[in-house]
TIGUGU-419274 format. One record per residue: residue in three letters; x, y, z of N, C-alpha, C, O in turn. Coordinates in steps of 0.2 Angstrom, whole numbers, plus 5000, padded with zeros to 4 digits. Layout:
# TIGUGU-419274
ALAXYZXYZXYZXYZ/...
***
This chain:
# TIGUGU-419274
MET500449955001499950005000500650045001501150025002/ASP500350134998500450184996500850205003500850165007/SER501150275004501250295008500950335013500950335019/SER500350365008499850385012499350335019499050355023/ALA499550285018499150225022499550245028499250235033/ALA500350295030500450295034499850325040499850315046/SER499450375036499050395044498850305049498550305055/ILE498850255046498350215050498850195057498750155062/PHE499450235057499850225064499750275067499750265073/SER499550345066499150405069499050365077499350315077/SER498850395082498550365087497650345085497350295086/GLN497550405082496650395081496550335076496050305075/LYS497150315073496850255068497150175073496950115072/ARG497550205076497950145079497650075078497750025076/PRO496950095083496550025084496450005078496549935078/TYR496350035071496250015065496849945063496749885061/PHE497449985065498149955062498249875068498449835065/ILE497949865076498249805078497649765077497749705080/VAL496849785073496549755071496649715064496449655063/LEU496949775061497049735055497849695053498049655048/LEU498249725058498649645060498549615062498949575061/LEU498049585065497949515069497449495062497449435064/ALA497049505057496649495054497249465047497149405044/ILE497649495046498349465040498549435045498749385042/VAL498649405051498949355054498549275052498649225050/LEU497749315054497349265054497349215047497449155047/ASN497249265040497249235036497749185033497649145028/VAL498449195037498749165034498849095038499249055036/ALA498549095045498949045050498648965047498848915049/GLY498248965043497648925040498548865034498748805033/ILE498748915033499448905029499748815028499948785023/GLY499648795035500148725037499548695038499748655042/ILE498748685037498348655039498348595032498448605026/LYS498448535036498348485029497448475027496848485030/PHE497648465021496748455018496448405021496648355023/PHE495748425022495048415024494748405019494148375021/THR494748435013494248425008494748395001495348405000/ASP494148364998494348344991494948374986495448354983/ASP494548434985494748484978495448494979495948464975/PRO495648534985496548524987496848494985497348514982/ALA496748414987497148374985497148344978497548304975/LEU496548364976496448344969496848404963497048384958/TYR496948454966497348524962497948504962498448504959/SER497848484969498848464969499048394967499548404964/ALA498848354966499048294962499048324953499448304949/LEU498548364952498748404944499148434941499348444936/SER499348474948499948524951500848474950501348484946/ARG500748444955501248404956501548374947501948394944/SER500648314945501148284939501348334933501648324928/MET500948404935501448434929502248454931502748444928/ALA502148494937502748494940503248454940503848474940/GLN503048384940503548344938503848314933504348284933/SER503348304928503448304921503548344916503648334910/ASN503748434920504048474916503348474910503648504905/ASN502548464909502448464905501748514905501248484905/PHE501848564904501448624908500748634903500348674905/THR500648594896500348604894499648564894499148574891/ASP499848494899499348444897499148434904499648424908/LEU498348434908498248414915498148354914497848334909/VAL498448304918498448224918498148214923498348254927/TYR497648164926497848154931497948064933497548024932/HIS498348044936498247974935498347944929498247894927/GLY498647974925498847944918498147964913498047934908/ASN497748024914497147994910497148084909497348124913/ASP496648084903496948164902496448194906495948154908/TRP496448244908495848294912495448364911495748424912/LEU495048364910494548424909494248474910493848494907/ASP494348494916493648534921494048604924493648644925/LYS494648624925494748694923495248704920495748664919/PRO495248774918495748794915496448794918496448784924/HIS496948814915497648784920498048874924498548864927/PHE497948894923498348964928498348944936498848954940/PRO497848924938498048914946498648844948499048844952/PHE498348794941498948744941499748764940500148744944/TRP499848794934500048834935500648854938501148854935/ALA500448884943500548954948500648894954501048914958/ILE500348824956500548794957501148734958501448714963/ALA501148734950501548704950502448744950502848714954/ILE502448774949502948824950503248824957503748824958/SER502748844961502748834967502948764970503248764976/PHE502748714968503248654971503848644967503948584966/LYS504148664964504748654959505048704963505748704964/ILE504648754967505348804971505348784977505848804981/PHE504848754980504748744988504748654989504848634994/GLY504548624984504448554984503648554986503348604988/VAL503248474985502948474985502548474992502648414995/ASN502348504994501848505002501348555003501048594999/THR501148545010500348605009500548685008500248735005/ILE501248665012501048765011501448785006501448845005/ALA501748745001502048754993501248764990501148804986/TYR500648724992500148744986499648794990499348844988/LYS499748784994499248874996499648944997499448985001/LEU500148934995500448994994500349024989499949064990/PRO500349014982500249054977499349094978499149154976/ALA499149044980498549084983498249124987497849164986/LEU498649134994498649184999499049254994498949314995/LEU499549234990499949304986499249344982499149394982/PHE498949274980498349324977497749364980497549414979/PHE497649314986497249334990497349404991496949444989/PHE498049414994498349474997498549544991498549604992/MET498549494984498449554981497649584977497449614972/ALA497249554981496549574982496449624987495849654986/VAL496649634991496849664996497049744996496749794998/ILE497649714992497849774992497649834985497749894983/TYR497249784982496949844974496149834978495749854974/THR496049814982495449824985495549914989495349964987/TYR495849914993496349964997496250024992495750064992/LYS496749994987496850054981496050094978495950154978/LEU495650044977495350064972494850114976494750164974/ALA494450094983494150114990494650184992494450224996/LYS495250194990495550254994495350304986495150364986/LYS495550264980495550334976494850364975494850424973/PHE494350344977493650374978493450394985493450454986/TYR493350344991493150374997493750405001493550445005/GLY494450395000494850415006495050355011494750295011/ASP495850365015496050315018495650265021495550205020/GLU495150325026494950275032494450235028494350185031/THR494150235023493450195020493750125018493550075018/ALA494450145015494950095012495050045018494749995018/ILE495350065023495550035027494949985031495049925033/ILE494250025031493749985032493849915029493949865031/ALA493649965022493749905017493849845017493449795018/ILE494649855016495049785017494949745025495149685026/LEU494749785029494449735033493949685034493949625034/ILE493449725033492849695030493149615025493049555026/LEU493549645021493749585015494149535020494049475020/LEU494549555024495049525028494449465033494549405034/THR493949485035493549445039492949415039492649385043/ALA492649435032492249405030492349315029492749275025/GLN491849295033491849225035492249185029492749155030/HIS491849185021492249145019492649175015492649155009/SER493149225017493849215014494249205018494849205016/VAL494149205026494649165030494549105027495049085023/MET494049055028494048975025494448975019494948935019/SER494249015012494548995007495248985009495648945007/ASN495449045014496349055013496548985017497148965016/THR496148945022496248875024496348815019496848775018/ASP495448825015495348755010495348805006494848845005/VAL496048805002496148834996495848784990495848724989/ARG495448844986495348804980495648884973496148914973/ALA495148894967495148944964495049034965495149084962/GLU494949014969494349064971494849144973494849204971/PRO495249104978495749174980496449194974496949234976/TYR496249164966496949184961496249224959496449284959/ILE495549224958494949254954495049324957495049374953/MET495149324965494749394969495549434966495549484963/GLY495849414968496549444965496849464959497349504959/LEU496549424955496749444948495949524946495949584944/LEU495649484948494849534945494749594947494549634943/MET495149604955495249684955495649704955495649764958/ALA496349674952496949704948496649744943496549804942/ALA496449684939496049714932495649784931495749834927/VAL495249764937494549834939495049884937495149914932/TYR495349894942495849944945496349974937496250024933/HIS496549944937497049954931496749984924496950024920/PHE496049944923495849964918495350034919495050054914/TYR495350054924494850104928495550184926495450234923/LYS496050164928496650174926496750204919497050254918/VAL496550154913496350184906495850214905495950264901/LYS495250204909494850244908494750324909494350354906/GLU495350344915495450404916495850414911495550454907/ARG496550404909496950424905497350344902497450294906/PHE497450344896497750294893498450304895498750364897/SER498650224895499250224899499550144894499250094895/ILE500150144890500350074891500350034895500049984895/ALA500650064900500750004906500249994911500349954915/ASP499550024910498950014915498649954910498549904912/VAL498549974902498249924898498549854897498249804897/LEU499349864897499749784898499449754904499149694904/LEU499449794910499349754916498649744917498549694920/ALA498249774915497449784915497349694911497149644914/SER497549694905497449644900497649594902497249554901/LEU498349584905498749524908498249484914498049424915/PHE498049524916497549514923497049484923496849454928/THR496649514916496049494914496249424911495849374913/ALA496649414907496949344902496949314908496449264908/CYS497449314914497649254920496749234923496449174924/ALA496449294923495749264927495449224923495049184926/VAL495349224916494949194911495249134911494949084909/MET496049124913496149084912496349024919496748974920/THR495849074921495649024926495148994930495248954935/LYS494549034927493949014927493649004922493148954922/GLY493849054916493249044911493249114909493449164912/ILE492949104902492949184900492149244903491949304901/TYR491949194907491349234912491449284915491149334914/LEU492149274919492549324921492449384915492349444918/LEU492449394911492649454907491849504911491749564911/ILE491549464912490849504913490749544919490449594919/PRO491149514925491149584930491549624928491549684930/ILE491949594925492849684925492449714920492449774922/GLY491949694913491749734909491149764912490949824911/ALA490949734915490349784919490349814924489949854926/ALA491049814926491349864930491249924928490949974930/ILE491649934921492049974917491350024915491150074917/ILE491149974908490349974908489850034910489650084908/GLY489650004916489150024920489550074921489250114918/ASP490350114923490450174927490550224920490350284920/TYR490750204914490250244909489650254908489450314906/LEU489150194910488250214908488150254914487650294912/PHE488250264920488150264923488250364926487850414928/LYS488850364923488950434923488850464915489150524914/GLY488650444911488150474906488650484900488450514895/ASN489250444901489850454895489550374890489750314893/ILE489250374886489150304883489450324876489450274872/LYS489750374874490250364871490950354871491350354866/GLY491050344878491650314879491850264881492350264883/VAL491550214879491250124879491650104871491950054871/PHE491450154866491650134861492350174859492450194853/HIS492750174864493450224860493750164858493550114860/TRP494250174855494750134852495150074858495150004858/LYS495450134861495750074868495350014872495649964875/TRP494650024871494449964872494549894867494549844870/LEU494649904861494749854856495449834858495449784862/PHE495849874857496649854859496549834864496849784863/ALA496249824872496249804877496149724876496349674879/PHE495449734870495049674869495649614865495649554867/ILE495949654861496549604857496949594863496749534865/LEU497449624868497849614872497649544876498049484877/VAL496849574877496649504882496749424877497049374879/VAL496549434870496549384866497149344867497249284868/VAL497749394867498449374865498749344870499049294868/PHE498549374878498849344884498649284885498949244889/THR497749274883497349214883497849154879497649094880/LEU498149154876498449134868498649044874498348994872/PRO499049044878499348994881498948934884499148874884/GLU498148974886497848924886497448904881497048864883/ILE497448924876497248914870497548854866497348804863/TYR498348874868498748814864498648744869498448694868/SER498748774873498648714879498248664876498448624872/VAL497648664878496948624877496848634870496248614870/TYR497148644864497248634858497548574857497348534853/THR498048584861498548524859498448464863498448404861/GLN498348474868498048424873497348374869497248314868/PHE497048424868496248394865496148374858496148324855/ASP496148434854495748454848496348414843496248374838/LEU497048424846497448374840497248294841497348254837/HIS496848274847497048204846495848184848495548184853/PRO495848184844495048194845494848124848494348124851/GLU495348064848495248004848495447994856495647934858/LYS495448024859495448044868494648024871494248034868/VAL494548014875494047984879493948034883494148014889/VAL493648094883493448124890492648154890492348184885/PHE492348134894491548144900491248084893490748094890/GLY491848044893491447964893491447964885491447914882/ARG491448004881491448004871492148034869492548054873/THR492348034864492948044859492648114855492048124856/GLY493048154853492948194848492848264851492448304849/ILE493248264858493148334863493548384861494148374861/SER493248444859493848494857493648544864493148564867/GLY494548534867494748574872494548664869494148694873/ILE494648694864494448774863493648764864493348804868/HIS493248714860492748734861492348724869491748754870/TRP492548674875492548664882492748734883492248774884/PHE493548784882493448814885492948894884492848934888/LEU492848904879492648934875491848954877491649014877/TRP491648894879491048894879490748794885490748804891/ASP490648764884490748734889490548714896490148684899/SER491348774896491448764904491148814908491248824914/GLN490848854904490448924908489848914907489448884910/PHE489548944901488948944896488648864896488148864899/GLY488848804894488648754893488448734903488048684905/ARG488748764908488748754915488048794915487548754916/PHE488048844915487448914916486848884914486348874918/ASN486848854906486448824902486048774904485448764903/ASN486648744909486348644911486448634905485848634903/ASN486848604899486748574894487448564895487548504892/GLY488048584897488848534895488848484897488448444898/TYR489548474897489648394898489648384906489548324907/ILE489648424912489548424916488748464920488848524921/THR488248434922487548454925487448474932487848484936/ASN486948474933486748494939485948494939485748544936/THR485548434944484948434943484648484948484048474949/HIS484748544950484448574954484748654954485348664952/GLY484348694957484448764957484148804960483748824956/ASP484248844966483748914968484048964967484648964966/LYS483449024967483549064963483949104969484549134969/LEU483649094975483949134979484449104984484549124990/PHE484749064981485349014984486049064987486249044993/PHE486149094985486849164985486649224989486949264992/VAL485949194989485649274997485649235002485749275008/HIS485449165002485749145008486149135010486249135016/THR486649105005487549095007487849165007488449175007/LEU487449205006487949275007487849295016488249325020/LEU487249255019487149255027487549245028487849275033/TRP487949175026488749165032489149175028489749195031/ALA489249175022489649175019490149255019490749265019/PHE489849295020489849375022490049385028490449415030/ALA489549335033489649345039490249405041490749415038/PRO490049435047489649455050489449525048489149575051/TRP489549515042489349585036488949585033488949635029/ALA488449535032487849505025487449565027487449605022/ILE487049575032486549615033486749695031486349725027/ILE487049715033487449795032487449805022487249845019/LEU487749725021487949725015487249735010487149775005/PHE486949685013486249715009485749775009485449795005/TYR485949805016485749865016485949915012485549955009/ALA486749915012487149945008486949955002486850005000/LEU486849884998486649874990486049924989485949964985/TYR485649914994484849944994485050034993484950064988/ALA485450054999485450104998485750134991485450174987/THR486150094990486650134985486250124978486450164974/ILE485850084976485350084971484850134973484650174969/ARG484550134978484050204980484350254978483950294976/LYS484950274978485350364979485250344969484650364966/MET485650304965485850274958485050304956485050354952/VAL484250274958483750284954483450354957483050374953/LYS483450364961483750454961484050504959483850564960/ARG484550474954484750524950485450554955485750594952/ILE485650534962486150564966486950524961487150474961/ALA487150574960487850554958488250514962488250524968/GLN488750474961489250434965489750444962489750454957/PRO490350434966490850434963491250384959491650384955/GLU490750314961491150264957490450224955490050224960/TYR490350204951489850144950490150064947489750024945/LEU490850064949491049994946490849934952490549884950/CYS491049944958490749904961489849884961489549834962/ILE489649934961488949904960488649864952488149834952/SER489149874946489149854941489249784941488849744939/GLY489949774944490349724942489849664948489649614947/GLY489949704953489449654959488949614958488949554959/VAL488149654957487749644957487749584951487749524951/LEU487749634946487749594938487949514939487549464938/LEU488549514942488849454941488449384947488349324947/LEU488249414952487649384957487049394955486549374959/LEU486949404951486249404948486149344941485649304940/ILE486949354938486849284934487149224936487149174933/PHE487549224943487549164946486849144949486649094949/SER486549194951485849154954485249114950484849074952/LEU485449124943485249134937485249044935484849004933/SER486049034937486248984933485948914938485648924943/LYS486048864937485848804942486448784945486448764951/PHE486948784942487748754943487848804950487948864949/GLN487748794957487848854960488248804967488048744968/LEU488848854970489248794975489248904977489148964975/PRO489548874985489448914991489948974988489849034988/PHE490648944985491248974986491249044980491549094980/TYR490649034974490749044970490649114969490749144964/THR490249164978490349234978490849254981491049314981/ASN491149204984491749244985492249304981492449364982/ILE492149274975492849344971492449404968492549434963/LEU491649404974491349474973491349494979490949544981/PHE491949454985491749504990492349574991492349614995/PRO492749574987493149644986492549724985492449774988/PHE492149694979491549744978491249764983491149814986/PHE490949684986490549694993490749724999490349735003/ALA491449734999491649745005491749845003491649885007/ILE491849854998491849924996490949944995491050004997/ILE490749944995490049954995489849955003489550005005/THR489949905006489849905014490149935018490049925024/ALA490949975013491250015019491150085019491350125023/VAL490850105014490350155012489750195015489550255015/PHE489550135018488950155019489050145027488850185031/ILE489450105030489850125035490150185040489950205045/ARG490550215035490950285034490550345034490650395037/SER489850325031489350395032488950365038488450405038/LEU488950345041488550345044488550385051489050375055/LYS488050435053487850485058487550455063487150405062/ILE487550495068486950475074486250485071486150525067/GLY485950455071485150425065484950355065485250315068/ALA484450335062483950285061484650235059484750195063/GLU484950245052485550205049485750195056485550145059/PHE486250245060486850205063486350145069486550085070/ARG485850185071485450135076485350065072485250015075/PHE485250065064485249995063485549965061485449905060/PHE486250005060486949955061486949925067486949865067/LYS487049985074487049935078486949885082487249865087/ILE486249875080485849825083486049765078486249715080/ALA485949775072486149735067486849705070486649655073/GLN487249725071487949705071488049675078488449635078/TYR487749695085487549665091487449615089487949575088/ILE486949585087486349545086486949465085487049415088/ILE487049515078487649455073488349435078488649385080/THR488449485079489249445087488949425090489249395095/SER488149435092488049405098487949315098488149275102/LEU487549315090487449265088488149215087488149155089/LEU488649235085489249205084489549185089489849135090/LEU489549235093489949225101489549165105489949135108/LEU488949155105488749105106488749055103488849005107/ALA488849055096488948985093489548955096489548905099/VAL490249005095491048975096491148955103491548915106/ILE490548985107490548955115490248885114490548825116/ALA489748895112489148815111489748765108490048735112/LEU489948785100490548725099491048725101491548705097/ASN491348745108492148745109491748685115492148635117/PHE491148685118490848645123490748575121491148525123/ILE490348575115490148505110490548475105490348425102/PHE491148525103491448505098492148455101492248395101/ALA492648515105493148485107493248525115493548575116/PRO492948515117492848515125493648515128493848555132/GLY493948455124494548435129495048525125495648515124/CYS494848575123495348615120495048675123495148735120/TRP494648665130494448735134495048775138494948835139/PRO495648745139496148795140496348825135495848865135/LEU496548835131496648875124495848915122495948975119/PHE495348915123494948925121494648995127494249045126/VAL495048975133495149025139495449095136495349155137/VAL496149045133496649105131496349145126496449205126/LEU496049125121495849155115495349195117495249245114/VAL494949185123494549235125494649275129494449335129/ALA494949245134495449325136495849385131495849445133/GLY496249365126496449385120495849445117495749505118/PHE495549415116494649435113494449505119494349565117/THR494349485124494149515130494349605130494049655130/GLY495449565131495749635130495749675126495749735126/LEU495649625117495549685112495049725113495149785113/SER494149695114493749745115493749805120493549865118/ILE494049785127494249845130494549915126494349965125/TYR495149875123495549925118494949975115494850035115/ILE494849915110494249975106493949995109493850055107/TYR493549975113492950045116493350105119493050155120/LYS493950085121494150155127494350215123494550255127/LYS494350235118494550295113494250295106494550285101/PRO493550295107493250295098493450365095493550415098/THR493550355090493450435085492950435082492650485081/GLN492850385080492050405077491450345079491550295082/ILE491050365078490350345080490150255080489850225084/TYR490450245071490250205070491050145071491150095067/GLN491450165075492150125075492250065081492450015079/PRO492050095086491850045091491649955089491849905090/ILE491049985086490549925082490949895080491049835082/PHE491349925074491349905068492049855071492149795070/LEU492249905073493049855074492649805080492849745079/PHE492349805084492149755088491949685083492149625084/THR491649705080491249635073491949615072492149565075/CYS492349645069492949625066493549555071493949505069/ALA493249595077493449555085493349505083493749465080/VAL492449485084492149445085492249415079491749365079/SER492549415071492549385067493349335067493549275065/ILE493849395070494449355073494349305076494649245074/LEU494149305082493949245087493749195084494049145084/VAL493249185082492949135079493249095074493049035074/ASN493649135071493849115065494849075066495149025062/THR495049115072495349095076495249015080495648965081/TYR494749015082494648945084494548915081494648855082/LEU494148935073494148845068494948845067495248785068/VAL495448895064495848865062496648825069497048795068/THR496348865074496848815079496248745081496448685082/VAL495848765081495548695084494948655082494748605085/ALA494648705077493848645076494348625067494248565065/TYR494848655064494848605057495648565058495748525053/PRO496148555064496448505066495948445068496248385068/THR495448465070495248405075494748395069494648335069/ILE494448435063494348405058494748335052494548295048/VAL495448365055495848345049496148275053496248215051/ALA496148285058496248205061495748155060495948095059/TYR495148165059494648105055494748095048494348055045/ARG495348125046495248105040495848035039496448035041/GLY495447985037495647925037496347915034496847905038/ASP496447915027496647935022497047965022497447955017/LEU497248015026497848075030498048035035498648035036/ALA497748005040498247965045498247895041497947845044/ALA498347885037498547805034499047835029499347795026/ALA499247885028499647915024500347905028500747865029/GLU500047965031500747975038500947925042501547915044/TYR500447885043500547805047501147775043501647755046/LEU501147765036501447725031502047765031502547725032/ASN502147835030502547885030503247865037503847865037/ASP502747865040503347845046503847775047504447765047/ASN503147735048503247675048503447615043503647555045/TYR503447635036503647605032503647645026503247645021/PRO504347675026504547745022504647715016504947655016/GLN504447745009504447735003504347665003504947645001/GLN504047615004503847545002503147544996502747584996/LYS503347484992502747504989502047474990502147414989/VAL501547484990500747484991500247484987500247524983/SER499847434987499347424983498747464987498747464993/ALA498247504983497647544984497047534981496947554976/ALA496547484987495747474982495447524981494847524977/VAL495747594985495247644984495747704982496247714985/LEU495547764976495947814975495747864980495247894980/SER496147884984496047954988496548004985497147994984/ASN496248054984496648114981497148134987497648164986/THR496848134994497148155000497748105002498348125004/PHE497648045000498148005002498747994996499347984996/ASP498448014991498848004986499548064985500148064982/PHE499248124989499548174991500148164997500748184997/TYR499848135000500348145007500648085007501148095010/TYR500548025005500947965004501647975000501647994994/LYS502147975003502747964999502947924995503147944990/GLY502847864997503147814992502547804985502247854983/GLN502647734983502447704977501747664976501747604976/VAL501247714974500547674975500247654968500147684962/THR500247594969499847564961498847564965498447524968/TYR498647614961497747604961497447554958497547554952/THR497147524960496547464957496047464959495747514961/ASN495847404961495247374966495347294967495847264965/ILE494947274971494947224975495247164969495847154969/ASP494847134965494947114960495547094954495747044951/ALA495747164954496647164953497047124955497447084954/ILE496747174963497347144969497447074969497947054968/LEU497047054970496746964972497046924964497146864964/LYS497146954959497546914953498046914953498346874952/THR498146974954499046984956499646974959499647024963/ASP500146944960500446904965500646974969500446984975/THR501147024964501347064967500847104969500847114976/LEU500247134966499947174972499647154979499447184983/LYS499647084979499247054986499847024992499746994997/SER500447064987500947024992501147104997501447105002/ARG500947144995500947224999500447235004500047195006/ILE500647295006500247315012499547345006499747385002/ILE499047325007498347365004498147405008498147395014/VAL497947465005497447515005496847505004496547494999/ALA496647515011495547505009495247535013495447555019/ASP494447555009493947575012493547545013493547505009/GLU493047545019492447525021492247465018492247415019/LYS491947495011491947455005492347405004492147345003/ALA493047425004493547345000493447325006493047285004/VAL493447315011493247275016492847235015492947175013/THR492247265015491647235015491447175011490947135012/GLU492147175003492047154997492447084997492347034994/LEU493047105004493347045005493246995009493446935008/LYS492647015016492246985017491946955015491946895017/GLU491346985009491046935003491246885001490946825000/LYS492046914999492246834995492646815001493146774999/LYS492546825006492846765012493446745011493646695011/ILE493946815008494646825009494846835016494646885020/SER495346775018495646805025496246875025496746875021/TYR496146905030496746975031496846975038496446945042/THR497347015039497647055045497547125043497547145037/THR497247175050497447235048497847255052497647265058/VAL498547295047499047325048499047395056499347415060/LYS498447405054498147465055497447485052497247465046/ALA497047515057496147555055496247625057496547635063/PHE496147665055496047745057495147765055494747735051/GLU495047805059494247835061494447865055495047885053/ASP493847875050493547905043493047945043492547905044/PHE492947995043492348035043492448055036492948085034/PRO491748015031491948005024491548055020491448065014/HIS491348095023491148165020491248225020491448245025/GLU491148265015491548335015491048385020491348425023/ASN490348405021490148425026489848395031489548345031/LEU489948445037489748415041489248405044489048465046/SER488948345047488548325050488348365058488748405060/LEU487848355061487748385065488048315070488548335072/PRO487748255071488148215074488848225075489148235080/PHE489248235069489948225071489948295075490048285081/ILE489748345074490048415077490048395084490548385088/ILE489448365086489348325096489948295095490048245091/LYS490248305099490748245101490648185104490948135103/LYS489948195108489648125111489348075105489348015106/LYS489148105100488748055095489248035089489147995085/ARG490048095090490348075085490348005081490247995076/ALA490747945087490847895083490347865081490547805080/ALA489647865080489247835075489247865067488947835062/THR489547925068489747945059490047905057489947875052/LEU490747895060491247855056491347795052490947755052/ASP491947785048491847735043492747735046492847775050/HIS493247685044493547665046494347675039494147685034/PHE494647665040495047685034495547625037495747615043/TYR495847585030495947505032496947525029497047555023/LEU497447495033498047465030498047375032498247355037/ILE497947335028497847265027498247215025498647245021/LYS498447165027498747105021498347065022498047045027/LEU498447045015498046955017498446925017498946925015/ALA497846885022498446815021498746775020498246745021/ARG499146735020499646685015499246625016499446565013/
***
């Protein structure tokens, strides 16, 4: 951030700085937590294959061609693996860097239109939004998109103000990388942000300036690595079987099926349900503890626009709301989709908070935030007692730190909204610190595939094993050689059945049905689902929700 942000160190803004520092540490704290969902392990497997083979054009999963996501995140992870080795931190590090790029550009964009304090409030909202923190622990593609999207919008707006080769190159490059991360639909929020700002400011002619055609050509040029990669992997090899069929065009998939095929629900991957309000109620928890204020801020902003009250910028409302509507119309709906819009939403919310004066809107803000923070505090207290009651000493330390921070926050407020805003941030930091230090590690402890990999690494290092189940987490963490197949193939092959066999409940049941004798080397408790159930959360009922992951040897 530029030097003008030094004002944050002033005595009036020191509480902002302290909370900001804690929020940054919180978002980095989960970098070493091992995978407890499948997607990060899958992405790691693809990136590891790329790094080890030095083939950066093909995405290959256990010897099979893979076509589900564009290449950019895998390139970033593969480079990280080559520099730092294949490990959890190396997987998450690039995503964290892009997330903090989003934080920096959110600050720069907010400061440009609304000043330092609004910019600081905006990045604190972004850093403490629930799914922001979760996504920096359970890393997928969203942190990459968030950073690239905000960088592109910021530099394109500078091009809008005054043409600059440096800005148009940066904006086009960031846009192309975003497209190579999730597809061409990301042109929508970037384009909508800039076009919307033109239209709402009454400058329709500016939309058709030659510089935008130049920028579009640059985006196409910078996207050519993705086009080349899918072309060489698939279009040049129509005999390859993908999605159960041959003749698949990688270019057609990238330009159409990967996004619009999903949106229309007629592509290779479909979804059978969709809820038009899915992302509205998703935001209630994903953008917590700021969701209620966000909804009101959106309403207030749109109301001003309807009344033709001029706004400093229309980037956030144009880019954020349009894509949210498109997401809602699509039948492909996953909770983390909205993350990429959080920087826009954070700025809109920050502008509203910064504008608060004594009156009805301030009372609404005060009541809403105290209700939300009270619910969050009650939830984390209840969670501590039912989920991991043995961790209460750590919980006491966390609560003591939170109490001290809260007292400091309320000691010398400089604005009427400041203590409530910072207290809300502090509650989010407490809740997510508990999740990072207690909840996520506890969940990891019930990943039987991970426990099996670590047990083999410690007790049978580099030994060849047979696996009757394909687990991406086991595959990533086990350092030895694995042959992935099925029980029938293992039983028919002497070299495979003489090894330690990795098996899940289904494989063991199959052995019992075939009356094949085996001995158990080690059994590991395993929660076989990604979405937590209430019985699992309650420790006393957890055992009934668990399966087992096994290391076995066949009787000779």
